[in-house]
MILO-351105 format. One record per residue: x, y, z of N, C-alpha, C in turn. Coordinates in steps of 0.001 Angstrom, whole numbers, plus 500000, padded with zeros to 6 digits. Example, Ala and Ser with C-alpha at 12.3 -4.5 7.8 and 13.67 -1.06 7.14 Angstrom:
residues 2
513190494310507800512300495500507800513200496700507800 512850497750507080513670498940507140512900500030507870 
end
This chain:
residues 525
463209764691880372462281764533881497462647765510882626 461590766045883297461835766850884484462269765914885612 463395766230886280463847765294887299462985765397888565 463004764318889341462086764190890467462337765264891510 463610765590891734463928766602892750463285767937892382 463435768340891113462877769635890710461358769615890791 460770768471890424459318768388890501458842768560891940 459506767877892894459108767972894295459313769379894837 460411770023894406460649771392894843459522772304894359 459144772136893092458085772963892523456762772708893212 456440771426893439455186771080894093455120771649895499 456250771565896238456293772088897607456084773598897615 456778774281896674456639775737896602455211776125896255 454595775398895340453226775702894948452268775520896105 452454774431896854451585774186898001451715775285899038 452948775724899273453177776787900262452495778081899834 452588778391898543451969779617898059450459779510898063 449939778294897791448498778106897842447976778398899244 448783778030900252448381778290901637448290779779901911 449034780578901127448990782028901285447834782640900498 447055781806899788445936782332899031446247782599897584 447393782181897103447798782440895723447836781105895007 446677780679894441446591779355893843445894779459892507 445648778306891861444944778269890586445677777399889607 444940776939888588445506776004887614446714776579886908 446649777875886565447750778467885796449025778548886607 448918778575887949450094778738888780450542777420889413 449900776346889029450289775040889551450675774126888402 451386774683887465451763773911886294452745772815886676 452340771594886448453217770485886777454469770544885917 455611770620886575456878770644885857457435772022885606 456656773085885772457170774439885590457532775025886947 458730775551887049459178776192888287458654777617888325 458095778010889460457481779317889584458177780142890659 458260781449890411458852782353891379457861782758892457 458304783659893316457442784109894408456418785110893877 455249785210894514454201786104894002454470787569894321 453990788437893405454054789883893597452764790495893061 452331791624893617451110792271893116451290792693891658 450184792642890881450242793050889474448935793701889055 449086794782888261447962795401887559448533796159886366 447687796409885375448146797153884197448525798574884589 447777799168885502448106800528885944449472800557886616 449772799528887411451084799469888057452189799267887028 451900798496885981452900798292884933453177799602884198 452143800373883949452343801680883307453153802608884212 452862802570885496453637803400886437455102802950886452 455333801667886377456711801167886335457435801670885090 456761801631883942457374802119882704457666803614882801 456752804356883386456967805800883539458164806082884436 458295805338885510459441805509886403460744805134885699 460714804073884908461909803661884168462364804753883207 461400805432882566461743806464881591462420807665882238 462292807803883548462943808910884259464365808563884664 464768807323884410466107806862884788466893806491883545 468229806479883639469043806080882494468737804647882065 468864804400880786468583803075880232469664802082880633 469235800886881038470146799786881339469744798621880443 470614798236879543470291797184878581470176795837879263 469239794991878819469170793639879392470451792870879121 470898792134880117472161791418880004471938789976879563 472689789552878567472643788151878147473224787287879264 472621786136879522473099785315880643474505784772880427 474859784479879163476175783922878871476447784114877377 476927785288876980477100785589875559477959784571874812 478991784050875473479876783095874792479150781778874503 478230781396875373477448780184875126476381780447874065 475680781570874183474632781880873221475182782005871802 476413782480871670477030782602870347477178781243869672 477250780181870469477382778832869914476044778254869451 474939778870869892473617778372869510473219779070868210 473813778617867106473554779224865812472215778745865262 471961779061863996470665778742863395470363777245863487 471343776429863128471130774984863145470924774461864566 471770774912865499471658774452866887470333774897867504 469904776114867165468658776638867715467471775833867201 467535775416865941466447774647865359466264773282865974 467269772792866688467192771482867324466682771559868762 466370772762869210465880772950870576464375773198870521 463595772307871084462140772383871020461534772339872415 460615773240872668459929773227873960459040771989874041 459021771352875197458193770171875402456746770607875595 455914770301874631454544770807874662453748770279875855 454136769126876386453435768620877575453606769555878765 454645770391878720454906771334879803454365772728879507 453622772868878411453106774178878028452262774783879142 452357776073879302451460776782880213450024776569879734 449154776145880650447748775854880356447587774674879405 448529773742879433448390772546878604447110771787878955 446659771930880183445440771252880636444363772241881065 444467773512880639443489774526880994444036775475882058 443308776516882422441939776803881998441815777383880585 442877777975880033442787778502878674442779777355877676 442038777517876595442067776508875542443283776680874639 444058777749874869445228778031874041446504777924874885 447192776797874860448428776651875630449531777577875113 450490777864875996451616778740875671452909777933875721 453706778021874664455035777418874648456068778527874476 457347778186874672458372779215874760459538778936873813 460146780033873336461338779964872502462589780035873378 463614779313872948464888779308873666465762780462873185 466641780930874056467643781917873678468631781310872673 469336782178871948470319781710870977471140782864870442 471951782581869440472845783600868885472078784815868386 470921784600867787470165785702867207469096786245868150 468951785651869319467982786102870323468662786016871684 469519786997871977470358786910873158469788787635874375 468802788502874173468257789252875306467137788456875974 467288788159877254466272787336877917464966788093878136 463877787383877980462550787908878292462026787126879495 461591787842880513461076787215881723459577786986881566 459151785740881721457758785355881544457083785206882900 455871785717883004455132785699884267453694785249884019 453099784654885029451687784276884996450942785111886029 449797785657885631449001786522886506447712785808886881 447390785843888171446121785292888640445756785965889948 444517786416890022444030787012891260444812788239891690 445276789050890738446011790261891069447439790037891501 447936788809891319449310788478891664450002787878890441 451307788096890341452080787497889244453236786685889810 453591785642889061454753784828889410455547784564888150 456854784620888285457708784360887123457812782861886866 457829782506885583458132781134885169459652781041885072 460240780260885926461691780164886001462217779238884900 463122779760884100463709778961883006464445777739883547 464282776635882823465035775419883120465284774719881784 466508774299881545466825773624880286466021772335880108 465530771759881217464746770534881120463388770756880467 462991772019880273461735772284879573461840771979878073 463062771808877592463293771712876160463896770354875785 463444769838874652464142768722874011465316769300873241 466510768734873467467700769207872768468733768083872747 469656768123871795470699767087871760471534767093873036 472118765957873335472929765838874551474110766788874544 474626767105873337475791767985873243475414769421872896 474138769778873043473722771142872717474421772147873635 474956773243873071475585774261873926474595774887874898 473294774770874626472291775355875522472352774750876915 472871773551877021472959772907878335473973773594879249 474793774475878692475799775173879489475268776471880108 474042776859879759473505778117880275473221778014881773 473368779095882496473083779080883934471586778972884212 471247778690885450469848778613885854469155779951885636 467860779871885343467010781054885155467606782040884145 468014781521883003468571782383881949467502783200881233 466258782803881367465188783507880671464873782853879335 463842783377878668463394782850877390463585783912876306 463518783476875045463629784419873932462273784974873527 461216784206873727459888784628873315458878783540873607 457686783687873046456628782726873318455691782644872129 454843781637872148453787781532871155452556780866871759 451413781244871236450161780599871599449887779482870602 449643778307871143449302777168870303447807777222869943 447439776481868916446039776420868532445217775788869660 443911775910869558443013775465870614443137773971870885 443112773636872161443091772228872547441777771569872135 440753772397871869439432771885871513439157771972870019 440169772359869229439968772556867801440292771322866975 440224771495865652440464770400864726441955770147864507 442768771188864698444203771048864470444891770484865716 446007769835865497446826769337866598447528770530867241 447108770882868456447639772105869070449131772012869340 449643770809869490451062770652869774451936770944868550 451331770962867379452089771184866145451731772491865444 450740773211865957450267774415865280450108775561866268 450588776740865866450443777927866701449847779056865876 449374780112866550448693781192865829449201782586866179 450008782713867197450646783993867550452047783688868046 453018784506867648454396784334868129455008785696868404 455634785845869576456405787036869946457860786596870050 458725787177869228460129786761869230461003787859868662 461994788317869441462964789299868980462507790724869210 463239791460870068462930792874870369461447792997870739 460685793819869986459242793914870253458441793394869071 459033792473868303458366791928867121457363790840867515 456256790791866782455288789711866936454527789550865628 453926788381865463453162788131864245452091787090864509 451141787012863595450031786080863730449636785578862351 448893784471862361448382783948861106446981784505860859 446507784391859646445162784830859309444287783643858959 443215783909858165442310782827857792442989781728856998 444105782057856329444740781111855415445846780306856096 445955780407857417446858779574858220448312779679857761 448769780909857606450144781124857156450709782373857830 451933782262858351452619783456858842453168784251857662 453419785535857883453989786395856855454645787602857477 454033788776857279454595790006857812454539790028859336 455233791002859928455297791145861385454810792523861800 454487792631863075454243793926863710455265794071864823 455310795238865439456162795423866614455564796486867518 456033796518868724455471797454869673455710798901869297 456911799191868814457299800573868541458448800587867551 458479801611866699459609801821865793460251803163866139 461554803155866339462249804362866791463326804747865785 463125805896865142464093806479864204464420805531863047 463380805030862404463569804226861200464014805135860061 465124804793859417465609805504858229465761807009858472 466317807373859620466619808776859910468094809013859612 468374809964858739469749810214858320470619810587859521 471761809922859637472718810224860693472415809586862032 471340808782862112471000808135863373470787806644863135 471152805850864119470896804416864052469503804119864586 468817803222863909467506802819864391467642802087865716 466721802360866621466672801666867903465622800560867850 465887799498868584464959798383868657464658798093870128 463701798814870720463361798544872124462826797131872284 462985796589873483462659795190873745461463795058874670 460664794022874421459737793554875442460562792715876426 460799793251877597461687792592878560460939791693879540 459670792005879804458843791206880704457480790999880060 456993789783880134455682789434879568454851788780880662 453562789142880708452663788653881748451421788039881088 451154786789881402450002786081880854448885786077881890 447762786678881536446639786714882457445883785395882383 445691784766883530444970783499883557443510783732883192 443032783087882124441638783322881716440671782469882511 439408782804882398438369781976882983438079780813882038 437671779679882547437337778552881669436307778956880623 436548778569879374435634778895878287435850780249877662 436751781057878214437014782381877654437687782235876297 437218782995875273437738782823873922438806783845873557 439283784617874514440370785555874279441517785248875240 442694785721874882443851785659875774444366787076875962 444857787362877146445360788701877459446816788599877896 447630789422877262449066789454877549449471790899877804 450286791105878828450856792419879115452357792349878846 452919793476878426454354793487878129454962794809878565 456164794722879124456945795896879500457988796136878418 457995797349877879458919797729876805460023798596877372 461264798384876888462378799193877368463392799380876251 463896800595876126464898800906875121465624802193875474 466693802543874753467480803737875082466674805023875131 465632805138874281464887806393874192463482806312874750 463051805129875184461640804979875508461426803811876459 460360803917877257459852802786878033458343802769877837 457730801599878006456293801542877758455654800311878342 454328800356878423453532799235878907452447798947877883 452240797653877576451299797243876534450354796182877082 449118796260876588448155795189876845447619794691875509 447705793374875297447206792734874095446044791817874479 444867792079873960443738791166874102443539790524872736 443790789220872636443869788557871339442799787492871209 442197787450870032441132786491869766441463785699868510 441358784378868616441583783488867474440239783175866842 439799784050865934438580783807865175439000783324863788 438172783575862754438608783251861392439904784004861104 439911785283861449441140786066861466441640786121862905 442832786668863090443330786928864438443112788413864714 442404788701865797442089790084866159442817790422867451 443486791571867463444195792026868656443734793435869021 443302793616870257443036794952870803444243795341871643 444855796477871296446118796879871915445959798230872612 446361798260873874446482799508874640447957799716874921 448469800887874567449892801173874766450055802504875493 450949802503876463451355803728877160452861803846877012 453308804902876344454715805068875987455255806321876662 456442806205877276457058807310878003458462807539877449 458758808784877102459985809093876381461135809424877333 462250808763877131463497809095877825464220810230877108 464164810182875778464906811129874947464016811619873815 464446812699873168463779813145871949463953812076870871 462918811894870058462972810950868945462535811667867674 463347811566866637463039812256865387461844811651864669 461766810322864661460662809639863969460179808493864852 459091808741865564458523807723866423457395807035865665 457566805747865363456574804998864607455651804237865533 454378804603865520453369803932866339452619802912865490 452222801823866094451553800714865402452320800311864143 453620800056864263454436799792863071454263798370862540 454316798252861222454235796987860511455508796802859705 455966795576859600457212795269858891456966794100857944 457354794278856672457078793234855700458211793123854694 458010792249853692459011792014852653458381792163851270 459026792971850432458634793082849030459906793066848194 460052792015847393461223791926846504460832792372845100 459883791655844494459397792064843176458029791436842941 457338791944841917456011791435841585455805791552840080 454555791318839652454221791448838235454444792866837721 454453793818838654454602795230838285455893795487837529 456978794973838048458281795174837411459239794130837943 459914793440837043460814792371837439462012792352836513 463218792394837097464435792294836320464515790898835701 464943790815834454465011789538833754465879788537834508 465322787346834731466039786205835318466567786477836727 465941787398837461466382787630838836466077786414839703 465007785697839374464624784485840088463612783763839218 463476782452839394462558781694838549461096781931838886 460812782428840099459423782615840504458882783936839975 457614783957839540457051785191838970456992786362839944 456679786086841225456576787152842227457084786630843566 457639787544844368458072787204845721457805788407846626 456800788268847485456513789333848457455544788827849509 455693789325850739454732789079851810453549790035851709 453791791212851172452752792229850983452996792886849636 451918793315848980452122793991847688451659795435847672 451089795929848784450695797329848784450320797844850155 450316799171850253449860799886851450448469800430851159 447500800028851972446138800535851852445890801562852946 445171802625852607444878803679853572443423804105853449 442819804350854585441467804911854663441605806185855484 441584807319854810441939808584855453440820809098856359 441180810094857156440198810705858033439055811356857286 439282811761856041438231812362855220437439811320854445 437831810055854531437075808987853896437642808480852581 438750809045852084439305808578850815439966807212851004 439765806313850054440402805002850057441547805027849051 442745804621849497443973804752848707444689803418848663 445265803107847506446117801930847334447454802376846767 448523802075847488449878802440847064450681801153846862 450915800700845602451751799516845379453150799727845942 453729798661846494455057798749847091456136798723846025 457289799288846374458469799315845512459649798653846202 460547798124845403461895797779845829462783798857845212 463041799955845937463590801158845319465111801096845151 465677802048844404467132802074844230467881802538845471 467197803199846378467797803663847640466687803721848679 467042803951849930466026804028850971465121805234850709 463835804981850665462844806020850386461811806031851504 461521807209852040460449807379853013459369808270852415 458147807781852400456997808547851907456068808821853079 455567810052853165454672810439854253453335810873853673 452253810322854211450904810640853763450184811315854927 450160812642854897449612813425856005448130813133856187 447706813086857450446311812776857738445983813257859144 444707813237859459444230813540860808443154812527861165 443358811851862273442435810815862730442095809818861615 443099809105861122442839808145860044441877807051860499 441109806542859542440184805457859853440894804107859837 442041804017859137442782802770859131443847802741858057 444782801807858215445807801574857204446359800168857399 447025799667856375447596798338856516448439797931855332 449310796967855572450064796312854511449299795054854123 448926794970852847448049793902852397448728793023851358 448262791795851304448621790866850235447339790635849429 447182791391848330445952791299847556445994790173846528 447168789872846033447281788849844993447260787470845653 446153786738845479445971785437846116446059784272845120 446624784515843962446721783491842926448034782729843070 447952781433843406449164780637843585450035780643842328 449414780645841157450173780610839907451043781845839710 450781782892840472451602784101840387452866783991841230 452982782928842029454149782724842896454859781392842614 454070780328842479454616778991842178455633778539843221 455378778891844474456351778648845525455721777838846642 456465776864847155455963776018848223455879776681849578 456345777934849711456230778635850997454955779478851050 454140779403850021452776779933850039452701781451850255 453356782189849388453198783640849449451753784056849182 451015783242848455449622783569848161448737783505849401 449227782894850486448434782767851710448872783735852805 449870784559852551450378785441853609449274786397854080 449199786637855395448115787483855902448305788951855549 447189789644855430447187791099855406447029791580856844 447548792769857120447460793307858485446924794724858436 445776794921859064445076796203859042445065796802860441 445419798090860530445400798836861794444133799678861840 443346799470862876442123800249863070442292801124864320 442538802433864140442716803306865295441471803352866179 441702803462867468440632803631868445440855804973869138 439782805737869304439934807036869943440502808074868985 441057809126869555441560810269868780443068810138868599 443506810017867363444938809954867069445511811322866706 444655812270866304445130813617865989445830813707864651 446719814706864541447414814949863281448718814159863216 449052813750862028450287813020861811450354812536860385 451046811448860172451155810894858823451371809390858894 450801808710857924451150807318857701452431807337856873 453483806762857421454768806800856720455149805405856243 455655805371855025456070804132854379457560804213854095 458319803274854639459759803197854400460023801983853518 460663802216852376461000801150851433462519801091851299 463074799907851512464518799713851552464915798750850438 465977799033849698466382798119848619466725796733849167 466383795707848417466746794344848789467025793534847535 467867792518847673468155791633846555467833790189846907 466997790021847961466635788666848363465384788729849226 464714787597849378463482787529850150463722787375851648 464961787211852065465247786967853485465235788247854307 465146789402853643465219790677854357463844791338854404 463409791745855590462236792610855701462664794020855322 462093794549854258462551795843853730461439796877853630 460289796582854244459147797493854180458674797793855600 458472799070855909457915799476857207456787800467856947 455652800265857602454551801229857574454175801541859011 453861802819859299453637803208860699452929804556860741 452377804875861899451796806184862145452826807023862894 453095808226862410454074809129863022453369810423863412 453365810803864702452725812051865119453321813259864407 452494814292864233452933815483863506454016816241864266 453911816276865584454861817031866388456028816142866807 457211816740866887458379816008867350458141815499868770 458483814264869003458270813648870319459468813958871208 459196814564872355460250815060873246460430814178874481 461608814262875076461882813579876341460884814046877399 460415813115878205459443813438879242458003813345878787 457776813214877488456418813162876966455833811764877151 454518811713877349453797810449877472452770810357876346 452660809182875763451708808940874681450889807709875031 449575807839874990448706806680875169447958806448873870 447922805206873433447381804878872116446607803574872195 445451803552871526444668802320871424444396802024869957 444493800768869600444187800381868226443864798899868172 443256798508867075442897797123866840443663796638865620 444164795412865695444866794783864576444008793654864017 443912793614862699443200792547862011444208791792861140 444554790573861548445401789691860750444444788829859925 444281789158858666443203788566857883443651788339856446 442750787784855646443045787598854227442767788879853442 441716789580853823441315790805853141441168791932854160 440923793134853655440664794261854543439389793992855349 439375794320856633438180794045857431436995794929857056 437260796119856495436202797035856087436422797398854620 436085796484853703436399796710852290435650797907851724 436303798598850817435687799748850169434569799297849238 433482800075849141432445799767848144432872800151846730 433995800869846612434494801278845304435267800134844651 435522800282843356436381799329842664437790799424843229 438460798275843373439800798224843935440836798073842827 442040798534843115443172798269842231443579796806842413 443659796066841321444023794648841415445334794333840703 445886795272839954447181795033839308447771796357838844 449080796445838901449846797567838347450956796965837500 451072797430836270452088796886835361452816798028834671 454110797843834485454944798842833819455595798226832590 455832799059831583456528798612830383457058799795829596 457649799521828457458138800593827597456961801364827015 457118802685826913456069803526826374455967803425824861 454991804128824311454786804105822866453794803042822459 453698802818821158452739801876820612453405800575820212 452743799459820470453261798156820066453415798104818547 454504797488818089454747797371816658455446798562816056 455812799542816894456549800709816412457834800842817210 458712801734816772459931802010817516459551802743818803 459933802184819931459537802777821213460407803991821548 459805805103821959460585806289822310461358806081823604 462534806664823700463319806569824921462792807548825969 462947807163827241462525808046828327461027808092828537 460287807164827919458832807126828074458453805781828695 457619805836829738457226804616830436455718804446830342 455291803204830093453864802913830025453402802294831340 452231802720831794451622802191833010450267801592832669 449993800441833272448697799792833119448166799514834518 447022800111834841446424799950836167445062799286835995 444861798165836695443608797431836584442741797668837820 441439797862837567440458798070838624439377796996838505 438854796579839661437800795574839678436842795891840812 435538795924840507434584796162841578433190796463841072 432238796405841979430821796526841631430459797824840920 431001799000841327430607800219840602430877800149839102 431878799384838702432196799281837277431273798301836551 430488797529837305429505796652836665428196797381836375 428029798547836978426763799265836866426816800418835875 427891800516835104427986801591834120426928801406833030 426288802492832593425348802376831462426044801803830235 425299801107829432425856800482828239426564801509827359 427814801222827009428584802103826152429367803179826869 429164803311828181429879804333828941431241803792829366 432282804589829141433646804227829524434076805115830686 434508804534831789434939805380832921436133806241832536 436205807428833150437283808371832823438356808325833898 439627808118833517440696808178834512441042809625834849 441193809899836138441651811215836598443112811047836989 444019811668836216445458811465836358446161812737836782 447086812606837726447987813714838072449379813138838321 450399813975838141451782813583838411452528814789838924 453504814566839792454285815667840352455124816357839286 455438815654838213456108816253837061455982815286835891 456267815780834680456158814966833487454835815189832758 454686814534831594453492814682830781452908813315830435 451555813258830436450860812029830069450498812030828588 450451810840828025450009810676826642449489809261826448 448907809015825277448392807686824927447501807108826033 446561807915826506445661807491827577444510806674826989 444287805501827547443240804613827048442636803831828207 441311803764828263440621802957829268439700801975828555 439725800718829001438933799684828343438601798582829339 437562797825829015437249796638829802438296795574829513 438740794894830542439694793804830339438962792675829608 439487792185828496438762791195827680438820789780828256 438315789621829489438314788305830118436935787893830615 435902788689830212434510788390830561434250788409832064 435083789124832814434847789305834244434129790635834440 432892790630834936432159791894835106432912792865836016 432914794132835636433521795168836458435026795196836456 435681794532835485437139794500835410437587795413834268 438179796549834637438617797554833662440091797860833880 440699798419832842442091798856832965442262800179832243 443130800985832809443513802230832153445012802214831925 445416802655830755446840802694830435447218804088829964 448464804443830213448938805777829834450458805771829820 451009806672829051452458806868829003452828808096829816 453997808042830413454543809183831134455905809518830557 456050810760830114457334811256829642457889812192830695 459104811902831154459668812695832240461179812746832105 461765813863832473463220814027832462463763813912833886 465062813600833991465693813525835299465461812180835963 466043812059837136466011810774837842465252810814839168 464772811996839567464060812087840835462714811379840751 462236810813841864460954810090841841459800810980841383 458826810350840765457608811022840322456441810451841116 455678811316841758454494810885842499453287810953841563 452614809817841409451514809717840466450227809356841195 449110809727840559447799809519841183446771809252840093 445884808282840343444865807957839348443645807351840034 442454807718839574441237807022839967440244807131838812 439197806306838848438195806294837789436927806992838263 436292807688837329435033808334837651434122808334836432 432841808550836665431856808732835607431094810003835927 431396811055835175430874812385835464431230812770836896 430249812921837802430567813354839161430688812191840149 430576810974839661430613809809840548431998809173840560 432581809072841760433855808371841916433582806872841895 434293806142841047434051804722840858435080803830841533 436272804360841801437354803504842298438094804161843448 438831803335844167439786803877845116440888804599844345 441715805341845074442782806113844444444065805291844386 444627805214843196445921804559842984447011805613843117 447930805384844047449120806226844177450322805385843781 451296806027843147452495805277842796453697806214842765 454828805691843242456079806441843178456962805785842121 457176806520841037457943806000839906459368806545839950 460339805637839798461747806010839775462253805903838329 462374807025837612462672806987836177463959806263835808 464983806356836647466283805785836262466450804354836750 465406803798837274465540802480837918464804801428837108 
end
């Protein structure tokens, strides 16, 4: 319970500020302690980030590292924000905000602020906001220690219990995630990726250090959040306009200012997990048939080509770059929605796909995919991001706008047949001695163009590889009576252990029938 003294102090402070003209439901939260008001605008936040980038980086200080170290996974799980104290628990937004507590794995404080009428006030941390055991080490933290992150709860006017269900969460560095139509969290996004998988350099993880919640008008169906980003090489200001529709839609404006040169600056970065799938699985690695949050990278290039690149769990860290100019979109998707392919109670079949839709001119660069070896599902080992063509230098400013679609499927599906499965096996013919060093590939396509083929016409696969030779090429309808479901199979003979870049699509004479399948094959793996 909030004690009476603190409540009276908060009420008195609120009344005094109301007399100054700074009032409103969002700033009179019963039980939440509020700081003094200060002017706020997105332009001012961008100017603040630009000024910060001209000064040496100062890391956020943990309020009490020795105490936070005691708040391990188990202790942190016992600390719950009291939903009755949620920001906007009684309006004006239909989506209340609750907060995450600091702990061993989230030691950098994030300062939370509420914006109304061009003014912002900080929400002052108090341990009384949280239910926790009497002996929780969190009770030893000093006043105003800050929060670890926040989440938006489901609508107070919806069918779900908003106190038990949320739809957006920001927690850890600049990471955030949302659910899609299938009501399941999965992959994450982040504000910025700095030097991911750059040889000889450690990856940086800049932090959202300050978050500002804009008080909405009653009945407004979007929420707006601003965030200040800070890290050794960069500072930035972000605006998120988020809508809880069937999918979760986010419109993002970012202004990034460089403190230092960065070898690989990842914009609109996505982070996911891929352990294994039907494509290739080591015998008895796990009882479940597949384990992944995403199974492929989809790309819609500036020239209009639609591409599907199945993900790998590679033998070593691999970075692939797909050069483009003004891409129409890209995303990490979960295409396999069959529960029987996972058989897991954590619902991998419901994990959201995340599609990036660029706004404005992005120019030249590349969609880069980083795949990191993993031997368990607890590690995020996949990163996809947009990387500018030119090296990003100290003093440079980048402004970027894009839309995020957290959904079950791609928001702008291709009219072409899609890749629905990739399978690998030993090469050669069944019932014969299989040749060594030969790998068989089976790629399945499904879609309307394949239902319209003239009777007796077989689509032709167009195959290329960076090295090696193809043989035993065969295309046929999958014998499952599903219209438009075809598969092409082929063997690849290749020497050496270096990766092979492969490409395949289906056509009928001059008509392209399918999206392009890209695959990186590791012969020795």
